[in-house]
N, C-alpha and C positions, 0 to 999 in steps of 0.2 A: 504494500500500500504506500503510494507516494504521499508527499506532504499535502498536496492539493486535496486529494480524496480524504485524507485524515482530517483536514480542516473543515471540509464539508460535513463529514459525519459528526464531528464534535459540535459544529454549529447547529445541526439539526437536533442533536441530543440536548444541547443547552436550551434551544427554543422549546422543545417538548417538556423539559423539566420546568422551565419558567411558566409555560401555559398550565401545567398540572398544578404547580404551586399557587398560581393565580386563581385557578378554579377552586381549589381547596379553601383558599382564603375567603373568596366570595361566598362559597357555600357555608362556611363557618359563620361569617357575619350575618348572612341571611337567616340561618337557623337561630342564632342568638337573638336577632331582632324579633323573629317569630315567637320564640319562647317568652320574651319579655311582654309581647303583645298578648299572648295566651294567658300569662300570669296576671296581667292587669285586668283582663276581662273574665278571668276564671274559666277559660275555655281550652282545656287541653285537647289533644287529638281525639276525635271521635266522641267527644262529650256531648251531652244534651243540654239545651238551654230552652228558656221559656220566653215567648213573645206575647205579652198581654195586650190585646187590642181593645181600644176604647170604642165607644159609639160616638156618632156625630151629635154633639150637644144641641144642635139646632134642627136635627132631623128625627127619623124614627129610631126605635131601639135597635134595629138590625143594620142601620146604615153606619158606614165609616167614612169620615171626611177624607177627601182626596189627598190633602196634605198629610194626614196621618198615615195614609197608604204609602205615600212617598217616604215618610219617616221609617216605616217598617221595612221598606225595600233597602234603605241605607243601612239599617241594622242587620238585615239579612246578609248583605255583602260583607260586613265586618265579621259576622259569625262564620261565614263560608271561608274567609281568608284565614281564620284560625283553625280550620279543619274540623269544625264542630257542626252540630245540627240544631235546628230550631223547631220547636213545637208551638204553633200559633193557637192561642186560647182566648176566647172572648172574656171581657172583664167581669161578667156576671156569672161565669162558670169556673173561674180559676180559684178553686177551693183547695188550697194546699199551703203548707208552710214555706219558708224560704231558707236558703242556705244549702240545700242539696243540689240545686241546679242554678246556674246563672239566670237571672231574670231581667228582662227589659220591659218596663212598664210605661206605657205611653198614654198621655192625656191628663187633664185636670180632674179634680175630685168630683166635679159636676157631671162628667161623662165616663168616669172610671171608678167603680166602687173599690177595686183593689188598690188604686192609688190612694183613695181616702183612708183605707185601712193602714197602708204603709205609713202615711203621713201621721196618722193618729198614734201609731206604735213607735215610730222612730224619729219623727220631726215634730215634737210637741210645741216648738217655738214658731211654727208656721201656721197661719190661719188664712184661709181663702174664703172670701165672701161669695157664697153660691146662692144667696137668697134671691129668688126670681122676682120678688116684689120690690127689690131695690132698683133705683134708677140706673140707666146704663153706665154712667161714669163711676158709680160706686160698686156695682156688681163686678165680681172677679178681682176686686182689690186684694193684693197680697199684703198681709202683715207678717213681717219677720222680725221678731223681737219687738223693738219699739219703733220700727220703721214701717211705713206703708208705701205701696207702689201701685198706682192707679193705671188702669188700662186706658190708653188712647188709641183706639183701633186704627191700624194702618200707619200710625205715626210712631208710637212708643208702646211696645208690648213686652211683657216680662215672662221669663220662663226659668224654672229651677232645673238644674242638671245636677243629679246627686249620684254618688256611688256609696252604697251603704253595705254593711255586713251585719249579720245577726249576732255574731259573737266576737271573739278576738280576731284581729286581722290575720288572714292566711289560713284560718281554720274552717271557713265556710265560704261558699260561693257568693259573690256579690249580687246586690240588687241595684240596677240602674233605673233611676226615675227621670222621666222627661215630662215635667208638670208645667204646662204653659197656659197662659191666659187665652190663647187662641190656637187653632190647629196649626197655623203656619209657624208658630213659635215652637211647637213640638218638633217639627221638621228642622227648624233652625238649630235646636239643641242637639239633635242626632248628627247633623252635619258638623257642628262645632266639635263634638266628641270624635267624629271620624277624622277630622283635620288635626286635632290637638291631643290625641290620646298618648302619643309618645312623651310630650311635654308634661302632661298630667301624671303619667306613670313615674317620670323622673322626680316630680315634685312631691307626690303623695305616696308613691309606692303602693302598699296594700292598705293604707289608712283610709277611712271614710272621708268624703268631702261633699259639700253642698255649695254649688256656685249659682249665683244669680246673674242671668244674662238679660240684656235688653236688645230686642230686635228693632232696628231703626228703619222707619219708612218702608214698611213691607209692601205698601201699594206700588212703590217704584222698584224696590230691590228684591222683593220676595223674601226668602229665608236666608239670603246670602250675607247680610250685614248684621252680625250678632256681636255685641260688645260685652265684655266681662264687666259687670258692675262691681261685684264684690264677692269674696269668699265669706259666706254666711254660715259656715259649718257650726261655729260655736253658738250663735244666736238661734239657729234652727233646731239644735238639739237640746237647748235649755227651755224650761217652761216660759210661757208668755208672761210679760209683766202684768201687774194688776191694772184694772181699767182706769184707775186714778192717774196713771202715767199717760199723758197725752202723746200719742205717737206722731212722728213727723210724716209728712206726705210728700211723695216724689212724683213729679210730672215731667213730661218732655219739655225742654226749653225751646 
């Protein structure tokens, strides 16, 4: 074998080794990213999850608002990316505990009984006015601790995005809540989670969190413009203040 042939063989071998090492490195990084995503959502390979569907608050009991359907589709894509499976259940027939399977619960307490149960059990510091006799600007007002957030439909709408666990972090599957004042805010919260789950995983790890988001000018931008108002975890998990403490009210500027 002359020097030219030897150099060609060595070059091909070096290129092959470099390609193999690069492929191994990319595979390792992809798997590590996937494992982190699976851990955050509580969705290991071939695991089962629960998608709780709400009803259209302005329609019949069997109807689901189209924006809520879009929200479920976005969640289904997340679940599929984790290599898990989803069982879709209506809000009025989801009679089981939490912690055994990851749960994604969509809709406010006026359209989702299971959401109402979760909030009563795990978010005592949150009150949602669902009294149908109240005037439009007052109904669906969110009180979180001593703060109130009013709905201004199409202009300024609020939604709670929460990741909660039944027991100690890491010992049970999480429950994700998407509790919005309107259907479009539910989709905005699922989209926010899909876009920011890596950052949220780095910040919170397996710890519970409750975030308040504001959807800005949904008439023009749909569910795409969602701003983080505050991390309200502490206020949401503490009992509400006594009625004598006058809460502040927030409106769109």
